[in-house]
Phi, psi and omega in degrees: 000126179238126178225136175223152177219141167243118181254111184262113175276097189301119175089001185269070177288165184232033173109182192299143164265169180302332184248021182303316182297327181295339178266007181078020186246022179305133181095347179287133180198085192305300181292318182296317181288322175298317179300315179293323183294331182256011178077027180101137180277145172239093184230077190301325183283317175293326175298315179298321178294327179126017182302323179288348175272338180299309172207154179300130179226125183305128179096341181254112180288133175285111171101331182236123177269119180298337184272359186237083185295344179284347180275134182290146175304133180085359179295149180279177182287169183272348181238162167287142191219152177176194175225164175228140177265147175284139176249331178293155174278124181124170183212039180249173184296319179300311180302314182295316180292320177299318180296317176307323182267014169096009180247118180257141178258130178277336178229141180289156173298149182289141176242164184226069183298338180254016181093171183269155176304135181296331178296324178291317180292325177295322177292321175301317179296318180297316184287332184259347178080013177224147176284188183224155176231158173092256182061062176203167173282128186200159168291138181297321179289324181291321185285329176286330174294323181285317191245359184301316181294318177296322177299314181293328181286322187257339185079005181282148176294146166265116182247131179206172180221193177209195176289345177276170179274080184221146172242108187252136182236116180254142178206143178284135186295337178271349178262320180230122178302147180305319182299323178290320177299313179297320179297319179296322179291327174296322176296316178299320180300319179294329181281326190268069178228174178060235183302323185254024181298128171242157182298312185219141163258131187236124172278127185236076178289151177216167179225184176102191182234163180309131183088349181216037176288150176212140178286150182255175179277007183271017174308145176216132181257141177239102188258161167290149173289147176305145185273001178214183180281126183259169172305320180297321177296316180298315181294319179299316181297331180270000179078020178275122180299146179235130179243122179257140176227128185089201189274020185298326179297319179298321184291340179247018181053031178072009184282110177063026172206132169247153190211146172263121185283152186226113180289339181229162175297319180302322176298318179297316181298319179296321179289328175297315178300317180296317181297320179290334176282327189258340188269129170277247172287136177163168179248129179251122184240124192231137166246122178260111205270332196287333177303325179272300190291316189269322188248315182296311182291344181251010180051043183261087181295312179301320179296317179299317180298315178298323178297321177295320179293323176296316177301314182299318180294334181278336186309316178300328177293322175297310183299326181294340183258359179271133184210167173056240185262014186302143174234119180242127178241124176254128186205200177213178183243344179181184173258165170204079190287112182283356182268349182268162177300329180293146173253015186252174177300155176235144179284108183218161166291163178235150177285155170231122170235118181245127183222163179158162183302331181254012178272127178272119179296123180195166180284130175263350177073202179261106182280142185292332186211149170304333185297343177300329180290316177296321178297324179294317179292322177300315179294321180303318180272356177073028178265171183300144180300153176277165181292336181228153174105148178240120182295143172248017182302316182296336181282337189246353184282124179279000000 
């Protein structure tokens, strides 16, 4: 029985990459800045695994867990540890997950900081039978507060974007049926290719009344298909089962992965436990969403900190379910520093913590690409190598 998992903590970057400043993100350091903002992190389980060894983080001792008196002074971490730099152009979830799975982008997805061409939106209106409102970069909660009442009165779509490559369509569930919203986003997906290709079209349903609107869990993403062969494609061709948790299916346009979506981190953790209980041979691919969606994009430092403590408290439950030849990799896809003025993603390195009964704790160093993780899982399952990435399996096998 062979089981591997990659658990992606969405937005949990670990500080600068060589080109961070070129993306306008100088000073971004998601874990480091959060740690400094709260006077140092107290995460005994992640500390024990080696998070403080990946890069210095205030409050996390490198090598010795203050909460584990049985560990000798100077003892190393319990997991293999390191960081990985992004090589693809871009800093969004799609780019990061594709890179983890061995597909690198030479050009970033197109963004629309000043809104979309009106000719494109007029054609979208014609094809969907409804007009549009908005057409600007905005917070999703702010724009429904601003335009929700007008949307309900007129029936027009609320269309907006962000610093990411996204075309977002918001609609009240009592004004526009979900099926119609999803159908309209499918039309937009067909339109937004070639010159106007965006990474994702996102359906953003909401409910409530003016002054008390709230987004629902019925979000649905319509992504471009990966432009190359992914780890998921390799595993599918070899007959290795794939279990998705969180929005990973959306990020790969459903190609060779199905996924159960999770509105909270706690939901993701419960599904990981279930997958480890129920899965024999297989690959478990997880996106843990709230560090990015709930706290990073809203500059919510206390929320982000609480999320880290919740993750830390869950780690023993994960470890209790790991057995035999299991390989578990905990990482991220980009940064989303809640301490900076920006509410957008940041170009950052990501942590790597690899654990399992046969994993030898050791330094993995600074990996050139996120793709090294996908290459490691590919070698673990014995499938053909990916186009990008260098496996570190041989370095960590006991």
